[in-house]
C-alpha positions as CSV (number, residue, x, y, z in Angstrom):
1,M,37.0,60.1,-46.4
2,K,38.8,56.6,-46.2
3,I,38.8,53.9,-49.1
4,N,40.3,51.3,-46.9
5,N,37.8,50.3,-44.4
6,N,34.4,50.5,-45.7
7,I,32.6,50.7,-41.9
8,Q,29.1,51.1,-43.7
9,A,29.2,48.3,-46.0
10,L,30.4,46.2,-43.0
11,N,27.3,47.3,-40.8
12,A,25.1,46.6,-43.7
13,Y,26.7,43.2,-44.4
14,R,26.5,42.1,-40.5
15,N,22.9,42.9,-40.6
16,L,22.3,41.1,-44.0
17,N,24.4,37.8,-42.6
18,K,22.3,38.1,-39.4
19,N,18.8,38.7,-41.2
20,Q,19.9,35.7,-43.5
21,F,20.6,33.3,-40.6
22,Q,17.3,33.9,-38.8
23,T,15.6,33.6,-42.7
24,S,17.0,30.2,-42.7
25,K,16.0,28.9,-39.5
26,N,12.4,30.2,-40.0
27,L,12.7,28.2,-43.2
28,E,14.0,25.3,-41.6
29,K,11.1,25.3,-38.5
30,L,8.0,26.1,-41.5
31,A,9.6,23.2,-43.5
32,S,9.8,20.8,-40.6
33,G,7.2,22.0,-38.2
34,M,9.4,21.6,-35.1
35,R,10.5,24.9,-33.2
36,I,13.3,22.3,-32.1
37,N,15.3,20.9,-34.9
38,R,18.5,20.6,-32.9
39,A,19.7,21.0,-29.6
40,A,20.8,24.4,-30.2
41,D,17.5,25.7,-30.6
42,D,16.8,25.4,-27.2
43,A,18.7,22.8,-25.2
44,A,16.6,22.6,-22.1
45,G,13.1,22.3,-23.9
46,L,15.1,19.5,-25.8
47,A,15.9,17.8,-22.5
48,I,12.1,18.1,-21.0
49,S,10.5,17.1,-24.3
50,E,12.7,14.0,-25.2
51,K,11.9,13.2,-21.7
52,M,8.2,13.5,-22.4
53,R,8.2,12.0,-25.6
54,S,9.5,8.6,-23.7
55,Q,6.7,8.9,-21.2
56,I,4.1,9.3,-24.4
57,R,5.3,6.6,-26.5
58,G,5.2,4.3,-23.3
59,L,2.0,5.5,-22.5
60,K,0.3,4.1,-25.8
61,M,2.0,0.9,-25.5
62,A,0.7,0.6,-22.1
63,E,-2.5,1.5,-23.4
64,R,-2.2,-1.5,-26.1
65,N,-1.3,-4.1,-23.2
66,A,-3.8,-3.1,-21.6
67,M,-6.0,-4.2,-24.1
68,D,-4.1,-7.3,-25.0
69,G,-4.6,-8.3,-21.0
70,I,-8.0,-7.7,-21.5
71,S,-8.5,-10.0,-24.7
72,L,-6.6,-12.5,-22.6
73,M,-8.9,-12.0,-19.7
74,Q,-11.6,-12.3,-21.7
75,T,-10.4,-15.5,-23.5
76,A,-9.9,-17.3,-20.1
77,E,-13.4,-15.9,-19.0
78,G,-15.1,-17.2,-21.7
79,A,-13.6,-20.7,-21.3
80,L,-14.9,-20.5,-17.7
81,Q,-18.2,-20.0,-18.6
82,E,-18.6,-23.2,-20.5
83,V,-17.1,-24.9,-17.5
84,H,-19.7,-23.6,-15.5
85,A,-22.2,-24.5,-17.7
86,I,-21.0,-28.0,-17.4
87,L,-20.9,-28.0,-13.7
88,Q,-24.5,-26.6,-13.7
89,R,-25.5,-29.8,-16.2
90,M,-23.6,-32.1,-14.2
91,R,-25.5,-30.5,-11.2
92,E,-28.6,-31.2,-12.7
93,L,-27.8,-34.6,-13.7
94,A,-26.7,-35.1,-10.0
95,V,-30.3,-34.1,-9.0
96,Q,-32.2,-36.4,-11.3
97,G,-29.4,-39.7,-10.1
98,A,-30.8,-38.6,-6.6
99,N,-34.0,-39.6,-7.1
100,D,-35.2,-43.3,-6.7
101,T,-37.4,-43.3,-9.7
102,N,-34.4,-44.4,-11.3
103,T,-33.0,-48.0,-11.8
104,E,-29.5,-48.9,-11.3
105,Y,-29.5,-49.0,-15.3
106,D,-30.8,-45.3,-15.4
107,R,-28.2,-44.4,-13.3
108,Q,-25.6,-45.5,-14.9
109,Q,-26.4,-43.9,-18.5
110,I,-26.9,-40.8,-16.2
111,Q,-23.2,-41.1,-15.4
112,K,-22.0,-41.9,-18.8
113,E,-22.7,-38.2,-19.6
114,V,-21.3,-36.9,-16.2
115,E,-17.8,-38.9,-17.2
116,Q,-17.9,-36.9,-20.6
117,L,-18.3,-33.9,-19.0
118,K,-15.6,-34.5,-16.9
119,L,-13.1,-35.1,-19.3
120,E,-14.3,-32.0,-21.2
121,V,-13.2,-29.6,-18.1
122,D,-10.3,-31.3,-18.5
123,S,-9.9,-30.4,-22.3
124,I,-10.7,-27.0,-21.6
125,S,-8.3,-26.9,-18.6
126,E,-5.2,-28.0,-21.2
127,K,-6.4,-26.5,-24.4
128,T,-7.2,-22.9,-23.5
129,E,-4.9,-20.4,-25.0
130,F,-4.4,-17.2,-25.8
131,N,-1.4,-16.3,-28.3
132,T,-0.3,-19.8,-27.7
133,R,0.0,-19.2,-23.6
134,K,-2.0,-21.7,-21.8
135,L,-4.4,-20.0,-19.3
136,L,-6.5,-22.8,-17.2
137,N,-3.7,-25.3,-16.9
138,G,-2.0,-23.8,-13.6
139,S,1.2,-22.5,-15.7
140,S,-0.1,-18.9,-14.5
141,A,-1.0,-19.9,-10.9
142,V,0.4,-18.9,-7.6
143,L,1.1,-22.0,-5.4
144,A,1.5,-22.1,-1.5
145,S,2.8,-25.2,0.0
146,I,3.5,-26.9,3.5
147,S,6.3,-29.3,3.0
148,E,6.5,-30.9,5.9
149,D,3.9,-31.7,8.5
150,T,6.3,-30.4,11.7
151,D,6.2,-26.7,9.7
152,N,2.7,-26.5,10.3
153,G,2.9,-25.4,14.0
154,A,-0.1,-23.1,13.6
155,N,-2.3,-26.2,12.3
156,V,-3.1,-24.2,9.1
157,I,-6.0,-26.2,7.0
158,G,-5.1,-27.1,4.1
159,M,-2.8,-24.6,2.1
160,P,-2.3,-20.9,2.4
161,K,-3.9,-19.2,-0.6
162,V,-2.3,-16.1,-2.1
163,I,-4.7,-13.4,-2.2
164,D,-1.8,-10.7,-3.5
165,P,-0.3,-11.9,-6.6
166,R,2.6,-9.4,-6.3
167,L,3.9,-11.8,-3.4
168,Q,7.1,-12.8,-4.8
169,S,8.5,-16.4,-4.5
170,G,9.9,-17.5,-1.9
171,V,9.7,-19.0,2.2
172,Y,7.0,-17.7,4.5
173,H,5.7,-17.7,7.9
174,V,2.4,-17.1,9.8
175,K,2.9,-16.3,13.3
176,V,-0.2,-17.4,15.7
177,E,-0.4,-15.8,19.1
178,G,-3.2,-15.0,21.9
179,S,-5.9,-17.1,20.5
180,T,-9.1,-17.1,21.9
181,E,-12.6,-18.9,21.3
182,V,-15.5,-15.9,20.2
183,V,-18.9,-17.0,20.3
184,T,-22.0,-15.0,19.1
185,L,-25.2,-16.0,19.1
186,N,-27.1,-14.3,16.0
187,Q,-30.4,-16.0,16.8
188,V,-31.6,-16.7,20.1
189,G,-34.1,-19.3,20.6
190,A,-35.8,-22.0,23.1
191,G,-34.6,-20.1,25.5
192,I,-31.5,-19.8,25.0
193,A,-30.3,-16.1,25.1
194,D,-26.9,-16.4,26.3
195,E,-23.7,-17.1,24.5
196,D,-21.7,-19.3,27.6
197,N,-24.1,-22.1,26.8
198,I,-22.8,-22.8,23.8
199,S,-19.2,-23.9,23.2
200,L,-17.2,-26.1,20.9
201,D,-16.6,-29.4,23.0
202,E,-13.2,-29.1,24.3
203,D,-13.1,-32.8,25.4
204,L,-13.1,-34.4,21.8
205,G,-9.6,-35.4,20.4
206,E,-8.2,-37.2,17.5
207,G,-10.2,-40.2,16.6
208,D,-13.4,-38.6,17.7
209,D,-16.2,-38.4,15.2
210,F,-16.9,-34.6,15.6
211,Y,-13.0,-33.4,15.7
212,P,-11.9,-31.1,14.5
213,Q,-14.7,-28.8,14.9
214,A,-14.9,-26.0,12.0
215,F,-15.5,-22.4,12.6
216,G,-18.7,-20.6,11.4
217,E,-22.4,-20.5,11.8
218,Y,-23.9,-23.7,14.1
219,T,-27.6,-23.8,13.5
220,I,-29.3,-25.4,16.7
221,N,-32.9,-26.9,15.9
222,V,-34.7,-27.9,19.2
223,R,-37.9,-29.9,18.6
224,S,-40.3,-32.3,20.3
225,F,-40.0,-30.5,23.3
226,L,-41.8,-32.8,25.7
227,A,-42.9,-32.8,29.8
228,N,-43.3,-35.9,31.6
229,D,-44.6,-36.3,35.0
230,P,-43.5,-39.6,36.1
231,D,-46.2,-39.8,39.0
232,P,-49.2,-37.9,38.5
233,D,-50.5,-38.9,41.5
234,D,-47.6,-37.5,43.6
235,P,-47.5,-33.7,43.6
236,A,-44.4,-33.9,44.7
237,S,-43.1,-35.4,41.9
238,D,-40.6,-33.5,39.3
239,I,-41.5,-33.4,35.8
240,Q,-39.0,-34.4,33.6
241,Y,-38.7,-32.3,30.2
242,S,-36.8,-33.6,27.2
243,A,-36.2,-32.3,23.9
244,T,-34.7,-33.4,20.7
245,I,-31.5,-31.3,19.4
246,Q,-30.3,-31.4,16.2
247,V,-27.1,-29.8,15.2
248,V,-26.3,-28.4,11.6
249,G,-22.8,-27.8,10.9
250,P,-21.5,-24.6,9.1
251,N,-21.4,-26.4,5.7
252,G,-25.5,-26.6,6.3
253,L,-25.5,-30.5,7.0
254,P,-26.7,-31.7,9.7
255,L,-24.0,-33.4,12.4
256,E,-25.9,-35.3,14.7
257,E,-29.3,-35.5,16.6
258,R,-30.0,-36.6,20.2
259,S,-32.8,-36.8,22.8
260,V,-31.6,-34.8,25.8
261,P,-32.9,-33.8,29.3
262,V,-33.9,-30.2,29.0
263,H,-34.8,-27.2,31.5
264,S,-33.3,-26.7,35.1
265,S,-36.1,-28.7,36.5
266,S,-34.7,-31.7,34.5
267,V,-31.1,-31.1,34.5
268,T,-28.6,-29.7,36.8
269,P,-27.5,-26.5,35.9
270,N,-24.6,-26.0,33.7
271,N,-25.0,-29.6,32.5
272,E,-23.8,-30.1,29.3
273,F,-23.9,-32.3,26.7
274,S,-21.9,-32.8,23.1
275,I,-23.6,-33.0,20.5
276,G,-22.3,-32.8,16.9
277,G,-19.1,-31.2,18.2
278,L,-20.5,-28.8,20.5
279,S,-21.0,-28.6,24.4
280,I,-24.5,-27.0,24.8
281,N,-26.2,-26.1,28.6
282,T,-29.6,-27.9,28.0
283,A,-30.9,-26.1,31.8
284,N,-32.3,-23.1,30.1
285,I,-34.2,-24.8,27.3
286,R,-37.7,-24.0,28.0
287,E,-39.1,-24.8,24.5
288,A,-38.8,-25.7,20.9
289,G,-37.1,-23.3,18.8
290,T,-33.9,-22.8,16.7
291,I,-30.5,-21.1,17.8
292,K,-27.9,-19.8,15.3
293,V,-24.6,-19.4,17.2
294,S,-21.0,-18.3,15.3
295,I,-18.4,-19.8,16.5
296,E,-15.0,-18.3,15.6
297,Q,-11.1,-17.6,16.7
298,K,-9.6,-14.4,17.8
299,A,-5.8,-14.0,17.8
300,T,-2.7,-11.8,16.5
301,F,-1.2,-12.4,13.3
302,S,1.7,-11.5,11.8
303,V,3.6,-12.6,8.4
304,Y,7.3,-12.9,7.4
305,R,9.2,-13.6,4.4
306,G,12.1,-15.1,5.0
307,E,13.9,-18.4,6.6
308,D,13.1,-16.8,10.4
309,T,10.5,-14.7,11.8
310,A,13.3,-11.8,12.1
311,D,11.6,-7.9,12.7
312,E,13.8,-7.2,9.7
313,N,11.6,-10.0,7.6
314,K,8.2,-8.8,8.5
315,I,6.0,-7.9,5.8
316,A,2.6,-7.8,7.8
317,A,2.8,-6.5,11.3
318,E,1.1,-7.8,14.3
319,K,-3.0,-7.6,13.9
320,T,-5.9,-8.6,15.9
321,I,-8.3,-10.4,13.4
322,T,-11.3,-12.7,14.4
323,T,-11.8,-15.8,11.8
324,R,-14.7,-15.4,9.7
325,N,-15.8,-19.2,9.1
326,G,-12.6,-20.2,10.0
327,V,-10.9,-17.9,7.8
328,I,-8.3,-14.8,8.3
329,T,-6.6,-12.4,5.3
330,H,-3.1,-11.0,6.4
331,G,-0.3,-9.7,4.3
332,G,-1.9,-10.8,1.0
333,I,-2.5,-14.3,2.1
334,E,-5.4,-16.1,2.9
335,F,-5.1,-18.7,5.9
336,S,-8.2,-21.5,7.0
337,F,-8.4,-23.0,10.8
338,D,-10.5,-25.2,12.9
339,N,-10.6,-25.3,16.2
340,S,-6.8,-27.1,16.4
341,I,-5.5,-23.4,16.0
342,A,-2.3,-23.1,17.7
343,D,-0.2,-20.4,19.1
344,D,2.9,-21.2,16.9
345,E,3.6,-20.2,13.6
346,T,3.6,-22.1,10.3
347,K,6.2,-22.2,7.3
348,F,5.3,-22.5,4.1
349,S,6.6,-21.5,0.3
350,I,5.4,-19.5,-2.3
351,T,5.6,-19.9,-6.1
352,N,4.6,-17.0,-8.4
353,N,3.9,-17.7,-11.8
354,A,1.4,-15.2,-11.9
355,L,1.1,-13.0,-15.3
356,A,2.3,-9.3,-15.6
357,F,0.7,-6.8,-17.6
358,Q,2.6,-3.5,-18.1
359,I,-0.1,-0.9,-18.1
360,G,2.4,2.1,-17.5
361,P,5.3,3.8,-18.9
362,N,7.8,2.9,-16.0
363,T,9.4,0.1,-14.5
364,N,7.3,-2.0,-12.0
365,Q,4.0,-0.3,-13.3
366,N,2.1,-3.3,-13.8
367,V,-1.0,-5.7,-13.0
368,M,-0.6,-9.0,-11.8
369,I,-3.4,-11.8,-12.1
370,D,-3.0,-15.6,-11.2
371,V,-5.3,-18.4,-12.8
372,P,-5.3,-21.6,-10.9
373,R,-5.4,-25.0,-12.6
374,L,-8.8,-25.7,-13.3
375,D,-9.6,-29.1,-13.9
376,V,-11.6,-31.8,-12.4
377,V,-8.7,-32.5,-9.2
378,T,-8.7,-28.6,-8.5
379,L,-12.5,-28.6,-8.9
380,G,-13.0,-31.2,-6.6
381,I,-15.5,-33.4,-8.7
382,E,-13.0,-36.2,-9.9
383,E,-14.8,-38.8,-7.9
384,V,-18.7,-37.8,-8.9
385,D,-20.6,-40.7,-9.0
386,V,-24.6,-40.8,-9.4
387,T,-24.7,-44.7,-9.7
388,S,-26.3,-44.8,-6.4
389,Q,-28.9,-42.5,-4.7
390,K,-26.1,-41.3,-1.9
391,G,-23.6,-40.8,-4.1
392,A,-25.7,-38.9,-6.2
393,N,-27.0,-36.9,-3.3
394,E,-23.2,-36.2,-2.1
395,A,-22.8,-35.2,-5.8
396,I,-25.0,-32.3,-5.2
397,F,-22.9,-30.6,-2.2
398,I,-19.5,-31.3,-4.5
399,L,-20.7,-29.3,-7.4
400,D,-22.0,-26.7,-5.4
401,N,-18.5,-26.4,-3.9
402,A,-17.2,-26.7,-7.4
403,I,-19.3,-23.4,-8.9
404,N,-18.5,-21.6,-5.5
405,V,-14.7,-21.9,-6.6
406,L,-15.2,-21.4,-10.5
407,S,-17.2,-18.3,-9.3
408,D,-14.6,-17.2,-7.1
409,V,-12.2,-17.1,-10.2
410,R,-14.5,-15.5,-12.6
411,A,-15.4,-13.0,-10.1
412,K,-11.6,-12.1,-9.9
413,L,-10.8,-11.8,-13.2
414,G,-14.1,-9.9,-14.0
415,A,-12.7,-7.2,-11.4
416,T,-9.5,-6.9,-12.8
417,Q,-11.2,-6.6,-16.2
418,N,-13.2,-3.3,-14.7
419,R,-10.1,-2.0,-13.6
420,M,-8.0,-2.3,-16.7
421,E,-10.9,-0.9,-18.9
422,H,-10.2,2.2,-16.0
423,T,-6.4,1.7,-16.7
424,V,-7.1,2.1,-20.5
425,N,-9.0,5.2,-19.9
426,N,-6.8,6.9,-17.3
427,L,-3.6,6.2,-19.9
428,Q,-5.5,7.7,-23.0
429,V,-6.1,11.0,-21.0
430,T,-2.7,11.0,-19.6
431,H,-1.1,10.5,-23.1
432,E,-3.2,13.3,-24.6
433,N,-2.4,16.1,-21.9
434,L,1.3,15.0,-21.8
435,T,1.4,15.4,-25.8
436,A,-0.3,18.9,-25.6
437,S,2.6,19.5,-22.9
438,E,4.8,18.1,-25.3
439,S,4.1,19.8,-28.4
440,R,4.1,23.3,-26.5
441,I,7.8,22.6,-26.4
442,R,8.9,21.1,-29.8
443,D,6.3,22.1,-32.3
444,A,6.2,25.4,-34.4
445,D,3.7,28.0,-34.6
446,M,3.5,28.4,-37.8
447,A,1.3,31.6,-37.7
448,L,4.3,32.9,-35.7
449,E,7.0,31.5,-38.0
450,M,5.7,32.8,-41.0
451,T,5.3,36.6,-39.8
452,E,9.0,36.2,-38.9
453,F,10.0,34.8,-41.6
454,T,8.1,37.6,-43.7
455,R,9.7,40.3,-41.5
456,N,13.1,38.7,-41.8
457,N,12.8,38.5,-45.9
458,I,12.0,42.0,-45.8
459,L,14.9,42.8,-44.1
460,N,17.2,40.9,-46.1
461,Q,16.0,42.9,-49.0
462,S,16.7,46.1,-47.1
463,A,19.8,45.0,-46.0
464,T,21.1,43.9,-49.3
465,A,20.1,47.6,-50.7
466,M,21.9,49.4,-48.2
467,L,24.7,47.4,-48.7
468,A,24.9,48.3,-52.2
469,Q,24.6,51.9,-51.6
470,A,27.7,51.4,-48.5
471,N,29.7,50.0,-51.7
472,Q,28.9,53.1,-53.8
473,L,30.1,55.1,-50.7
474,P,34.1,55.1,-51.4
475,Q,33.7,55.9,-55.6
476,G,33.3,59.7,-54.1
477,V,37.1,60.1,-53.5
478,L,37.4,59.8,-57.2
479,Q,35.6,63.4,-57.2
480,L,38.9,64.5,-55.2
481,L,41.3,63.4,-57.7
482,Q,39.9,65.2,-60.9
């Protein structure tokens, strides 16, 4: 028997201390509801769950951002809806003013309302705001500009139009190579069934009435087809055929109307007439009818960002594209051309002020949206004047174009808004699933912890009792001293 070292008591004490430590951890988890209260509880789990927590909180904020973005776009779209109503009213007034039942005095009264509506369009453009951020004054636009005429080697019409608002501000180039004319007969008639009979008149140049010619679908109306026998008494005399030919441009407006010889017996085969900017071979016209022909341009386009067209600056590789109504889109930029398109390149600059909606928890997870300035100048209605029949008639066409411009902007906003609604749904699902995963790592299983607490509590009581018994063992030595 030994009294200096009570091994049994030490063993009981060690187990009691261990059980009390485990009980303390059980109480901590039950009190906090967390399985991991410090890194020592689960170092790897802590690192993983903290990363998840960053994503969860970012997803929740991104969801709010997306919903705020939808609210901003709804504000802009609501204002544009009113501008649409104004344009429709102006068009209605233009139709009224084009009627000659109105006197000059009547048209002046109509013009007064037109002028007030113009002022309101400008007012809406300047005053529409969301959270004090102006929406329709051009401060959120993506603008492209060509500084010098000498920079426009490819003869782009107007300014390039940025379709992808993610493009950065800076200098860009569009390069055009191998341009060729493409003629397609969309409707045959009057005896013409071969596109070789129609083309753009290459002899036209600067100063000619119909130069430069627009690309798109032309309508050729052949009317008043007549056969004339100059000498009915002479069987050998040739019958002379003629017809009135009207050319309507791609914009739907008549260009020119002429009476010309037709049919192979009246004109030399391959004899061509220039009408409305088109070169038309009338030898095959044998009757009245209507022809619809699309004239476009096919070329290879490439887009570069930077001061030169080095290969490393290319953002859109060479692609052979046929224009559609003279328009092509490549590299997120829209370019418009007419028949003056040239194999060269055009240098232009982009200034990007588009709004960025942060719709994800990480860097660069955003949606860009640009809203152009929508005042009377941008819409092209500044000079609308219905004080004459001619002016009112022209105003109808101008307002139709303005309505199309506005519809394009509203459609873009609506499409982005629909996208954002899907984004919100996706964020909510991702947030839910990621939270469930993080919960499995960090949250305590209360039932399991209570079970372990009960077990450890019983062991504590048992260890305490055994420690008391072990402390009594050395007292047996006293029996030997009696």
